[in-house]
C-alpha positions as CSV (number, residue, x, y, z in Angstrom):
1,M,-205.0,-160.2,-150.1
2,A,-204.8,-156.5,-151.1
3,A,-201.2,-156.4,-150.0
4,S,-200.2,-159.3,-152.2
5,S,-200.5,-157.2,-155.3
6,L,-198.5,-154.2,-154.0
7,S,-195.2,-155.4,-155.6
8,S,-196.7,-154.7,-159.0
9,L,-197.9,-151.2,-158.1
10,S,-195.9,-148.0,-158.8
11,P,-198.0,-145.3,-157.4
12,L,-196.1,-142.4,-159.0
13,H,-196.6,-143.5,-162.6
14,F,-200.1,-144.1,-164.1
15,Q,-201.8,-143.9,-167.4
16,F,-204.5,-141.2,-167.5
17,S,-206.9,-143.3,-169.5
18,S,-207.2,-145.9,-166.7
19,Q,-208.1,-143.5,-163.9
20,T,-211.1,-141.5,-162.7
21,S,-211.8,-137.8,-163.5
22,T,-209.5,-136.4,-160.9
23,K,-206.4,-138.2,-162.3
24,L,-204.3,-135.7,-164.3
25,P,-201.7,-135.9,-166.9
26,S,-199.1,-133.1,-166.9
27,F,-201.7,-130.6,-168.0
28,S,-205.5,-130.5,-167.8
29,K,-208.4,-128.9,-169.6
30,P,-209.8,-125.7,-168.3
31,F,-212.2,-126.2,-165.4
32,K,-215.9,-125.8,-166.1
33,A,-218.2,-125.1,-163.2
34,H,-220.8,-127.8,-162.5
35,S,-224.4,-127.1,-161.6
36,P,-225.2,-126.9,-157.9
37,S,-225.1,-130.3,-156.1
38,T,-228.1,-132.0,-154.8
39,H,-226.1,-134.5,-152.7
40,P,-227.5,-135.2,-149.2
41,I,-225.7,-133.2,-146.6
42,I,-223.3,-135.3,-144.5
43,T,-221.6,-134.2,-141.3
44,A,-219.6,-136.1,-138.8
45,T,-217.8,-135.7,-135.5
46,I,-215.5,-138.2,-133.9
47,S,-218.1,-139.1,-131.3
48,E,-220.9,-140.0,-133.7
49,K,-221.7,-141.9,-136.9
50,P,-222.1,-139.8,-140.0
51,Y,-225.5,-138.3,-140.2
52,I,-227.2,-138.3,-143.6
53,S,-230.1,-135.9,-144.2
54,Q,-232.6,-136.0,-146.9
55,P,-231.4,-134.5,-150.2
56,L,-232.0,-130.8,-150.4
57,P,-233.9,-129.2,-153.3
58,P,-231.9,-127.2,-155.8
59,P,-231.1,-123.8,-154.3
60,P,-233.1,-120.8,-155.5
61,E,-231.6,-118.2,-157.7
62,A,-229.3,-115.9,-155.8
63,A,-231.0,-112.9,-154.5
64,P,-229.8,-109.5,-155.7
65,A,-226.9,-108.2,-153.6
66,V,-227.9,-105.7,-151.0
67,P,-226.1,-102.5,-151.6
68,S,-223.4,-101.8,-149.0
69,K,-223.9,-99.0,-146.6
70,L,-220.1,-98.5,-146.4
71,P,-218.3,-96.2,-148.8
72,T,-217.1,-97.9,-151.9
73,R,-213.4,-97.7,-152.4
74,K,-211.1,-98.8,-155.2
75,I,-208.8,-101.7,-154.0
76,P,-205.5,-100.0,-153.2
77,G,-202.1,-101.4,-154.1
78,D,-200.5,-102.7,-157.3
79,Y,-198.5,-105.7,-158.6
80,G,-195.5,-103.8,-160.0
81,L,-193.7,-104.7,-163.2
82,P,-193.9,-108.3,-164.4
83,L,-191.2,-110.5,-162.8
84,I,-189.7,-107.6,-160.9
85,G,-192.8,-106.8,-158.8
86,P,-193.3,-110.4,-157.6
87,W,-189.6,-110.8,-156.9
88,N,-189.5,-107.6,-154.8
89,D,-192.6,-108.7,-152.8
90,R,-191.0,-112.1,-152.2
91,Q,-187.8,-110.6,-150.9
92,D,-189.9,-108.4,-148.5
93,F,-192.1,-111.3,-147.4
94,F,-189.3,-113.7,-146.6
95,Y,-186.2,-111.6,-145.9
96,N,-186.4,-107.8,-145.8
97,Q,-189.5,-107.5,-143.7
98,G,-190.8,-110.9,-142.7
99,R,-194.3,-112.2,-142.9
100,N,-196.0,-110.1,-140.3
101,E,-194.3,-106.8,-141.1
102,F,-195.0,-107.4,-144.8
103,F,-198.7,-107.2,-144.1
104,K,-198.6,-104.5,-141.4
105,S,-196.5,-102.1,-143.5
106,R,-199.0,-102.4,-146.4
107,I,-202.0,-101.9,-144.1
108,Q,-200.4,-98.7,-142.9
109,K,-199.3,-97.6,-146.4
110,Y,-202.8,-98.1,-148.0
111,K,-204.8,-97.4,-144.8
112,S,-206.8,-100.5,-145.6
113,T,-207.0,-104.1,-144.6
114,V,-207.9,-105.0,-148.2
115,F,-205.3,-104.4,-150.9
116,R,-203.4,-105.8,-153.9
117,T,-200.0,-107.4,-153.7
118,N,-198.1,-110.5,-154.9
119,M,-197.8,-113.6,-152.9
120,P,-194.8,-116.0,-152.9
121,P,-193.4,-118.0,-154.6
122,G,-194.0,-116.1,-157.8
123,P,-192.0,-116.9,-161.0
124,F,-190.9,-119.4,-162.0
125,I,-193.1,-121.7,-159.9
126,S,-196.2,-119.5,-159.9
127,F,-196.8,-117.5,-163.0
128,N,-199.7,-115.4,-161.6
129,P,-198.9,-114.4,-158.0
130,N,-201.4,-111.4,-158.1
131,V,-203.8,-111.5,-155.2
132,V,-206.3,-109.3,-153.3
133,V,-205.5,-109.6,-149.6
134,L,-208.1,-109.8,-146.9
135,L,-206.7,-109.1,-143.5
136,D,-209.7,-108.4,-141.2
137,G,-212.3,-110.5,-139.5
138,K,-215.1,-109.0,-141.5
139,S,-213.8,-109.5,-145.1
140,F,-212.0,-112.8,-144.4
141,P,-215.1,-115.1,-144.4
142,A,-215.6,-114.3,-148.1
143,L,-212.9,-117.0,-148.7
144,F,-215.4,-119.6,-147.4
145,D,-218.4,-118.6,-149.5
146,T,-218.6,-121.2,-152.2
147,D,-221.5,-119.4,-153.9
148,K,-219.0,-116.6,-154.7
149,V,-215.6,-118.3,-154.8
150,E,-214.1,-121.6,-155.9
151,K,-211.2,-123.6,-154.3
152,K,-210.0,-125.6,-157.3
153,D,-206.2,-126.3,-157.0
154,L,-205.7,-123.5,-154.4
155,F,-204.9,-125.5,-151.2
156,T,-201.2,-124.4,-151.4
157,G,-201.9,-121.0,-152.9
158,T,-200.8,-119.5,-156.2
159,Y,-199.1,-122.7,-157.2
160,M,-199.9,-126.4,-157.0
161,P,-197.4,-129.1,-156.2
162,S,-196.9,-131.8,-158.9
163,V,-199.5,-134.6,-158.8
164,E,-196.6,-137.0,-159.1
165,L,-196.2,-136.4,-155.3
166,T,-199.7,-137.9,-154.7
167,G,-199.7,-140.8,-157.1
168,G,-201.0,-138.8,-160.0
169,Y,-204.2,-137.7,-158.3
170,R,-205.5,-134.3,-157.2
171,T,-206.3,-135.1,-153.6
172,L,-209.4,-133.9,-151.7
173,S,-207.7,-130.7,-150.5
174,F,-207.3,-129.5,-154.1
175,L,-210.9,-130.2,-155.2
176,D,-213.7,-127.7,-155.4
177,P,-217.1,-128.8,-153.9
178,S,-218.5,-128.6,-157.5
179,E,-216.3,-131.5,-158.6
180,P,-217.9,-135.0,-158.5
181,N,-215.1,-136.7,-156.5
182,H,-215.2,-134.0,-153.8
183,A,-218.3,-135.5,-152.3
184,K,-217.1,-139.1,-152.6
185,L,-213.8,-138.4,-151.0
186,K,-215.2,-136.3,-148.2
187,K,-217.7,-139.1,-147.4
188,L,-214.7,-141.4,-147.2
189,M,-212.9,-139.1,-144.7
190,F,-216.1,-138.9,-142.6
191,F,-216.0,-142.7,-142.6
192,L,-212.3,-142.7,-141.6
193,L,-213.1,-140.5,-138.6
194,S,-216.1,-142.6,-137.5
195,H,-215.3,-146.3,-138.1
196,R,-212.9,-146.7,-135.2
197,R,-213.9,-143.8,-133.1
198,D,-214.0,-145.9,-129.9
199,R,-210.2,-146.3,-130.2
200,V,-209.3,-142.6,-130.4
201,M,-209.2,-141.8,-126.7
202,P,-207.5,-145.0,-125.5
203,E,-204.8,-144.8,-128.2
204,F,-204.2,-141.1,-127.6
205,H,-203.7,-142.0,-123.9
206,N,-201.3,-144.8,-124.7
207,C,-199.2,-142.9,-127.3
208,Y,-198.9,-139.7,-125.2
209,T,-198.2,-141.6,-122.0
210,E,-195.2,-143.0,-124.0
211,L,-194.3,-139.5,-125.0
212,F,-194.4,-138.1,-121.4
213,E,-192.4,-141.0,-120.1
214,G,-189.7,-140.3,-122.8
215,L,-189.7,-136.6,-121.9
216,E,-189.1,-137.5,-118.2
217,R,-186.2,-139.8,-119.1
218,D,-184.6,-137.1,-121.2
219,L,-185.1,-134.5,-118.4
220,A,-183.5,-136.9,-115.9
221,T,-180.4,-137.6,-118.1
222,K,-180.0,-134.4,-120.2
223,G,-181.8,-131.7,-118.1
224,K,-184.1,-130.9,-121.0
225,A,-186.3,-132.7,-123.6
226,D,-187.2,-131.9,-127.2
227,F,-191.0,-131.9,-127.5
228,G,-191.1,-131.7,-131.3
229,A,-189.4,-135.0,-132.2
230,A,-191.3,-136.8,-129.5
231,N,-194.6,-135.3,-130.6
232,D,-194.0,-136.3,-134.2
233,Q,-193.5,-139.9,-133.3
234,A,-196.4,-140.0,-130.8
235,A,-198.8,-138.2,-133.3
236,F,-197.9,-140.6,-136.2
237,N,-198.3,-143.7,-133.9
238,F,-201.6,-142.4,-132.6
239,L,-203.1,-141.8,-136.0
240,A,-202.0,-145.2,-137.2
241,R,-203.2,-147.1,-134.2
242,S,-206.6,-145.2,-133.9
243,F,-207.5,-145.0,-137.6
244,Y,-205.9,-148.1,-139.0
245,G,-205.5,-150.4,-136.0
246,V,-201.8,-151.0,-136.5
247,D,-198.7,-150.0,-134.6
248,P,-196.1,-148.7,-137.2
249,M,-193.3,-150.2,-135.0
250,D,-194.7,-153.7,-135.8
251,T,-194.4,-153.1,-139.6
252,K,-191.7,-152.6,-142.1
253,L,-192.2,-148.8,-141.8
254,G,-191.0,-148.9,-138.2
255,P,-190.2,-145.5,-136.7
256,D,-189.5,-143.9,-140.1
257,G,-193.0,-142.5,-140.7
258,P,-192.6,-139.0,-139.4
259,K,-189.2,-138.4,-141.1
260,I,-190.6,-139.6,-144.5
261,V,-193.7,-137.5,-144.1
262,Q,-191.6,-134.4,-143.3
263,K,-189.4,-134.9,-146.4
264,W,-192.5,-135.5,-148.6
265,V,-194.2,-132.3,-147.2
266,L,-191.0,-130.4,-147.9
267,F,-191.2,-131.4,-151.6
268,Q,-194.6,-129.8,-151.7
269,L,-194.2,-126.7,-149.5
270,H,-190.5,-125.7,-150.0
271,P,-191.5,-122.7,-152.2
272,L,-193.3,-121.2,-149.2
273,L,-190.7,-121.9,-146.5
274,T,-187.5,-120.4,-145.1
275,L,-185.2,-123.1,-143.9
276,G,-182.2,-121.2,-142.7
277,L,-180.2,-122.1,-145.8
278,P,-177.9,-119.5,-147.5
279,R,-180.2,-117.0,-149.3
280,A,-178.7,-117.8,-152.7
281,I,-179.6,-121.4,-152.4
282,E,-182.9,-121.0,-150.6
283,D,-184.3,-118.1,-152.6
284,G,-182.4,-118.8,-155.8
285,I,-183.3,-122.4,-156.1
286,L,-186.1,-123.5,-153.6
287,H,-188.3,-120.5,-154.2
288,N,-187.8,-120.6,-158.0
289,F,-187.8,-124.2,-159.0
290,S,-189.8,-127.3,-157.8
291,L,-187.8,-130.2,-156.5
292,P,-188.2,-133.2,-158.8
293,P,-190.7,-135.8,-157.4
294,F,-188.5,-138.8,-158.4
295,L,-186.2,-138.0,-155.5
296,I,-188.9,-138.9,-153.0
297,K,-190.5,-141.8,-154.9
298,K,-189.0,-144.7,-152.9
299,D,-189.9,-143.1,-149.6
300,Y,-193.4,-142.3,-150.7
301,Q,-193.8,-145.9,-151.9
302,R,-193.1,-147.0,-148.3
303,L,-195.8,-144.8,-147.0
304,Y,-198.2,-146.0,-149.6
305,D,-197.5,-149.6,-148.9
306,F,-198.1,-149.1,-145.2
307,F,-201.5,-147.4,-145.8
308,Y,-202.6,-149.8,-148.5
309,Q,-201.8,-152.9,-146.4
310,N,-203.7,-151.5,-143.3
311,S,-206.8,-149.9,-144.9
312,T,-208.8,-152.9,-146.1
313,A,-212.1,-151.8,-144.5
314,L,-211.6,-148.2,-145.7
315,L,-210.8,-149.2,-149.3
316,D,-213.8,-151.5,-149.3
317,Q,-215.9,-148.5,-148.3
318,A,-214.2,-146.4,-151.0
319,E,-215.3,-148.8,-153.7
320,K,-218.9,-148.6,-152.5
321,L,-218.6,-144.8,-152.9
322,G,-217.4,-145.2,-156.5
323,L,-213.7,-144.6,-155.9
324,S,-210.8,-146.8,-157.0
325,R,-208.8,-148.4,-154.2
326,D,-205.7,-146.7,-155.5
327,E,-207.1,-143.2,-155.5
328,A,-208.7,-143.8,-152.1
329,C,-205.4,-144.9,-150.7
330,H,-203.5,-141.9,-151.9
331,N,-206.2,-139.7,-150.4
332,L,-206.1,-141.5,-147.1
333,L,-202.3,-141.1,-147.0
334,Y,-202.6,-137.4,-147.8
335,T,-205.4,-136.8,-145.2
336,T,-203.6,-138.7,-142.5
337,C,-200.0,-137.5,-143.1
338,F,-200.4,-134.0,-144.6
339,N,-203.6,-132.8,-143.0
340,S,-203.8,-134.7,-139.6
341,F,-200.2,-135.3,-138.8
342,G,-199.2,-132.0,-140.2
343,G,-201.8,-130.2,-138.1
344,M,-200.7,-132.0,-134.9
345,K,-197.1,-131.2,-135.7
346,I,-197.8,-127.5,-135.8
347,L,-200.7,-127.1,-133.3
348,F,-199.4,-129.1,-130.4
349,P,-196.0,-127.3,-130.0
350,N,-197.7,-124.0,-130.5
351,M,-200.3,-124.7,-127.9
352,L,-197.6,-125.9,-125.4
353,K,-195.8,-122.7,-126.0
354,W,-198.8,-120.5,-125.2
355,V,-199.9,-122.5,-122.2
356,G,-196.3,-122.8,-120.9
357,R,-196.0,-119.0,-121.0
358,A,-199.4,-118.5,-119.3
359,G,-197.8,-119.4,-116.0
360,M,-198.4,-121.3,-112.8
361,K,-201.8,-119.7,-112.0
362,V,-203.3,-120.9,-115.2
363,H,-201.6,-124.3,-114.9
364,T,-203.1,-124.8,-111.5
365,E,-206.6,-123.8,-112.6
366,L,-206.4,-126.2,-115.5
367,A,-205.1,-129.1,-113.3
368,R,-207.9,-128.6,-110.8
369,E,-210.6,-128.3,-113.4
370,I,-209.4,-131.4,-115.4
371,R,-208.9,-133.6,-112.4
372,S,-212.2,-132.6,-110.8
373,A,-214.2,-133.3,-114.0
374,I,-212.5,-136.7,-114.5
375,K,-213.4,-137.7,-111.0
376,S,-216.9,-136.3,-110.9
377,R,-218.1,-136.9,-114.5
378,G,-215.8,-139.6,-115.8
379,G,-215.7,-141.9,-112.8
380,G,-211.9,-141.6,-112.8
381,D,-211.6,-142.0,-116.6
382,V,-211.3,-139.5,-119.4
383,T,-214.7,-139.4,-121.2
384,M,-216.4,-137.0,-123.6
385,A,-218.9,-136.0,-120.8
386,A,-216.0,-135.2,-118.5
387,M,-214.3,-133.0,-121.1
388,E,-217.5,-131.2,-121.8
389,S,-217.3,-130.2,-118.1
390,M,-213.9,-128.4,-118.5
391,P,-214.8,-124.9,-119.8
392,L,-211.3,-123.5,-119.2
393,M,-209.6,-126.4,-121.0
394,K,-211.9,-126.0,-124.0
395,S,-211.4,-122.3,-124.1
396,V,-207.6,-122.7,-124.0
397,V,-207.8,-125.0,-127.1
398,Y,-209.9,-122.4,-129.0
399,E,-207.7,-119.6,-128.0
400,S,-204.6,-121.5,-129.2
401,L,-206.4,-122.0,-132.6
402,R,-207.3,-118.3,-132.7
403,V,-204.0,-116.7,-131.7
404,E,-201.9,-119.0,-133.9
405,P,-203.9,-121.0,-136.4
406,P,-202.1,-124.1,-137.7
407,V,-202.9,-123.1,-141.3
408,A,-202.2,-119.4,-141.7
409,S,-203.1,-118.9,-145.3
410,Q,-206.4,-119.3,-147.2
411,Y,-206.9,-118.8,-151.0
412,A,-210.0,-118.6,-153.2
413,K,-210.8,-117.4,-156.7
414,A,-213.9,-115.3,-157.5
415,K,-216.5,-117.1,-159.5
416,R,-218.3,-113.9,-160.3
417,D,-218.2,-110.2,-159.5
418,F,-219.2,-109.4,-155.9
419,V,-218.6,-106.9,-153.1
420,V,-216.4,-107.6,-150.1
421,E,-216.6,-105.4,-147.0
422,S,-214.0,-104.6,-144.5
423,H,-214.9,-102.7,-141.3
424,D,-214.4,-99.4,-143.1
425,A,-215.2,-99.8,-146.8
426,A,-216.7,-101.9,-149.6
427,F,-214.6,-103.2,-152.5
428,Q,-215.5,-104.6,-155.9
429,I,-214.1,-108.0,-156.6
430,K,-214.0,-109.1,-160.2
431,E,-214.6,-112.6,-161.6
432,G,-211.4,-114.5,-161.8
433,E,-209.5,-112.5,-159.2
434,M,-207.5,-114.5,-156.6
435,L,-208.3,-113.7,-153.0
436,Y,-205.8,-114.3,-150.2
437,G,-206.3,-114.2,-146.4
438,F,-203.6,-114.2,-143.8
439,Q,-205.6,-115.8,-141.0
440,P,-203.6,-114.6,-137.9
441,F,-204.5,-111.0,-138.7
442,A,-208.2,-111.9,-139.2
443,T,-208.4,-113.8,-135.9
444,K,-206.6,-111.1,-134.0
445,D,-208.8,-108.3,-135.4
446,P,-209.0,-105.7,-132.6
447,K,-212.5,-104.7,-133.7
448,I,-213.7,-108.2,-132.9
449,F,-211.5,-109.4,-130.1
450,D,-210.6,-107.5,-126.9
451,R,-206.8,-107.7,-126.1
452,A,-206.6,-109.3,-129.6
453,E,-202.8,-109.8,-129.6
454,E,-202.8,-111.5,-126.2
455,F,-203.3,-115.2,-125.3
456,V,-206.3,-115.0,-123.0
457,P,-207.0,-118.6,-121.6
458,G,-210.6,-117.9,-120.6
459,R,-211.6,-115.9,-123.6
460,F,-214.3,-118.4,-124.8
461,V,-215.7,-119.3,-121.4
462,G,-219.4,-118.6,-120.9
463,E,-222.2,-117.5,-123.2
464,E,-220.5,-114.3,-124.4
465,G,-217.3,-116.2,-125.0
466,E,-219.0,-118.8,-127.0
467,K,-220.5,-116.2,-129.3
468,L,-216.9,-115.4,-130.5
469,L,-216.4,-118.9,-131.8
470,K,-217.8,-117.9,-135.2
471,H,-214.7,-115.8,-135.6
472,V,-212.3,-118.7,-135.0
473,V,-211.8,-119.9,-138.6
474,W,-208.7,-122.2,-138.6
475,S,-210.7,-125.0,-140.3
476,N,-211.7,-123.1,-143.4
477,G,-214.9,-122.1,-141.8
478,P,-216.3,-120.9,-138.5
479,E,-215.7,-123.0,-135.4
480,N,-219.5,-123.2,-134.7
481,G,-220.1,-124.4,-138.3
482,N,-220.1,-127.9,-139.7
483,A,-218.1,-129.6,-142.3
484,T,-220.3,-131.0,-145.1
485,I,-219.7,-132.5,-148.5
486,D,-220.9,-129.2,-150.0
487,N,-218.3,-126.9,-148.4
488,K,-214.5,-126.9,-147.9
489,Q,-214.5,-126.8,-144.1
490,C,-212.0,-129.4,-142.8
491,A,-213.6,-132.8,-142.5
492,G,-211.5,-133.5,-139.4
493,K,-212.4,-130.2,-137.7
494,D,-213.9,-131.8,-134.6
495,F,-211.2,-134.5,-134.5
496,V,-208.4,-131.8,-134.3
497,V,-210.2,-130.0,-131.5
498,L,-210.7,-133.3,-129.6
499,A,-207.0,-134.3,-130.0
500,A,-205.9,-130.9,-128.7
501,R,-208.2,-131.2,-125.7
502,L,-206.8,-134.7,-125.0
503,L,-203.3,-133.3,-125.0
504,L,-204.2,-130.8,-122.3
505,V,-206.1,-133.4,-120.3
506,E,-203.3,-135.9,-120.4
507,L,-200.8,-133.2,-119.6
508,F,-202.5,-131.8,-116.5
509,R,-203.8,-135.0,-115.1
510,R,-200.2,-136.0,-114.9
511,Y,-198.4,-132.7,-114.1
512,D,-199.1,-129.7,-111.9
513,S,-197.0,-127.4,-114.1
514,F,-194.2,-127.3,-116.7
515,D,-191.7,-125.0,-118.2
516,V,-190.6,-124.6,-121.8
517,E,-188.0,-122.8,-124.0
518,V,-189.2,-121.8,-127.4
519,G,-187.3,-121.4,-130.6
520,A,-188.0,-120.9,-134.3
521,S,-189.0,-123.6,-136.7
522,P,-190.0,-123.7,-140.4
523,L,-193.4,-125.1,-139.3
524,G,-194.7,-124.0,-135.9
525,A,-192.6,-123.5,-132.8
526,A,-189.5,-125.5,-131.6
527,V,-190.4,-126.3,-128.0
528,T,-187.9,-127.7,-125.5
529,V,-189.4,-128.9,-122.1
530,T,-187.1,-127.8,-119.2
531,S,-189.2,-129.0,-116.3
532,L,-192.2,-131.2,-115.5
533,K,-193.7,-131.0,-112.0
534,R,-195.6,-134.2,-111.2
535,A,-199.2,-134.0,-109.9
536,S,-199.3,-133.3,-106.2
537,F,-203.1,-133.1,-105.6
């Protein structure tokens, strides 16, 4: 019945007066902070129903800040002249130095992991690119402290893509926890993760069995196989089958989902990407001007129709939470395609790259551990209990998320004056200042991690290894923390970890070892599989 009205919907054009508070016209009123929420705390993992605690009492007044024992230092660095400074920094970031050297050179110049600079894209997309950079594991967690910082409209950094790309709505990723719809939408995402949780593991097995069979055919005929394209299709199919109970191949969308999603994501992230185009085009146009949303309208409508037609139970739940079906559908699309599919598109090739480079010894250890646990704890099947008995496999997933987190950048804006500490000094942050963290530097902090730049498969095995999980922060919070409606930690944090574990389990129950070639890609690594050795024990 819901699908019958779709022909009259045009999700990219709406009147502001008919929508909820997160629907925006071309401009909005200044944000006003709301009082602390008294919502019940809700958490969820893929293996359990959402747990709802009793409402918490209002938090007490913040205690006076404890004076830092570190020397106070003025934040070094500057922003340069208007327009010229941001342009120069953008050239260094993308072309003259590259991302890693951009940060390393400034750490050396200022002798500090906290400093001022400009972040891309700058004018004319972002008119205030000034940030305070946090590049060590001690200062970085300030970005998660919602008592001190807000996250409103900062998901993509110093600019926000047009809401016309998301049906006219600011989606959950762009909402601060203080905004009323944040709690409603995050509850909906917890429901998405839990309502068909019994289908996650079977559908992953089915979709990635199809992927491996395709890789084997390509190896037999071509001598090599592109993992990226195969993973894109498998990931999209898996998310659709497990969350929505539908195979895209049986719908009008067919195999087009991944390509449409990638095009749609490009319209949002092109100011932050290098695509290998001539510099005059790439920097002169794509880093200076936003692509017009109408160019992607028809493709986005196809995605919207697919999700609307296959989300009846989810949209019913959204209405119970006080959301319109339309806003809920755009958010389900965003969470599934941008957050979940995008995460798997980046994380899975990156993990395959690191595990592939780890060599035969690590491959053999993983294969023995995985097959033994499936036999002894799973009765021959992949179960949650069996995977909990695979410490090396779990450590490899965490190490992949540490050494190359799928989301490298984090932003926040100071709600008030406060002090942030690096390992060496304390720095005064002023209300309204933008904070930026480049996560790969924080999660490879040599003062926290031994052999920080290396991929160490067993780093998180054992009691001492598990203590380091608080420093794995790919999910906008510590790995040993929980996503709730009152924070910005990724609602699908446990789901992503589970999916990555399942990839390793399916890979090493089927193969003894594999080889890959690795190239560059705008998002993640371009991985080509050159050999797959079938299981021999």
